[in-house]
N, C-alpha and C positions, 0 to 999 in steps of 0.2 A: 334320559328319554330318546329315547333312536329317532333318526329321523332319517329318510329312505330317498335316495337321489340316485337320477340313471346317470349313467359315465359313458361313453364312449366306448367302447370295448375293441378288442381285435382279439385273434389267434396269432397274428403271425409279426410278434415284438416292435411295431412299430405304432408309434401315438399316431392317433386320428387325430388328434383339435377338435377342433370348432364345428358338428356338423351337423345338419340339422334331423330332427324326428319324419325326415317323409323320405318317400318312395322316390327313386328317378326311375321314369320311366323313358324305355329305348326305342325304336321301332324300327327295324329291323329290315335286310332286302334277305328274296332266296341265299345268297351269297354271302350274308353275315356283315355286310356293311351299311351301321346308322345312318336311317336315312334322317333321322327326326328325335327330340328331344324334351323332356318336358322339363320349366326352369328350375325345378328340384334338384334336375339332374344334373344340367347344365351349372349350378353350385357343389352340387357336393365330386363329380367328376371334370369337372375345369373342365369341360368339351361346351362347344358351339357345331350343329354340324354344318353354322356359315361357315366356320372357320377350319372343319378337319372336314371337309366332304367325304371322303372317302376313307374313312376311320373304319380296321374290323373292327369285331367286337372283341377277338382275341387280345387286341391292345390291352383295352381295362379288364378282361379278364382274361387271364391266363389258362386259365383249365382248357376254356373250348376253343385255344388252337388244337385239342387232341381228341374232340370230342365232334363228330358228325353232329351239324346244328337239327339237322332234317333226317328225316323216316319218308321219304313219299312228298307227300306235299303234307306234313304235321311235325311238329318237332318231334323231336327224338324221342323216344318213351323215354328213354334212362334217363334224360332232362328233365323230365317231371318227376321221375322217383326220385331223385337227388330232390327233388324240389317241395316231393312231399314228405318224405322223411326228415326236413328243414337243414340237410349239410348246407355246413358254411365253406361259401365258394372264396376267396380270394379276390381283390379289385384291387383294380391300382389305376391309383387317378391320371389325369394327365401333369401335375407336379410328382410325381413317382409315388404319395404316401399311398401307404397296403395298409387295407382294410379287412375286414372279411363283413360278409356280406350273406342273405338269403336272396334266392330268386325265384322270381314265378317268371312259369313263358306262357304266351294266350298264339295262339292262332287267329288272323284274320285275313279275308279276301275284302280289296277295297276296288272296283272297277277292274275284276277280274284277274290281278295279281295277288299274290301271297305273301302276307307280312307275320312277322315274325314280333309278340310284344314282350319285352321283357321286361319284369319288374322288378328293383333294385333294393332291398331294407334293409339299411346298416346296422348291425349285431349291436343294439347297447347289453353291457352288464351290468346289473343290479346290485347296487354299493348300498350298503348303512352304516350311519357317522352315530358316533357316540357321543 
């Protein structure tokens, strides 16, 4: 009898440990500073906007340090392309734990201000038990 389970996995050679099957949702200002995150994001990333009010997204997603977040008033089309093809981004939580995640980008306007929403889905690898 085969039993299938989902095990957290990554492509970066570090054990992820226990992460929930929920998406982290981060709200960023145009300059890439994290303004807010959901509860699942706080748990996954070890981050609370109240504790780190001026943290740049590149501290959690190092690849974004080398890529412009916006082109004009919208998310950089290259980032949208990487998201659509399912690119695995390296994610580093506040404890230094590294894991792979898929990113999804959305642009929103709130009270005349542009905000970028990034959703991070941890990558899970399927394992089969015998």
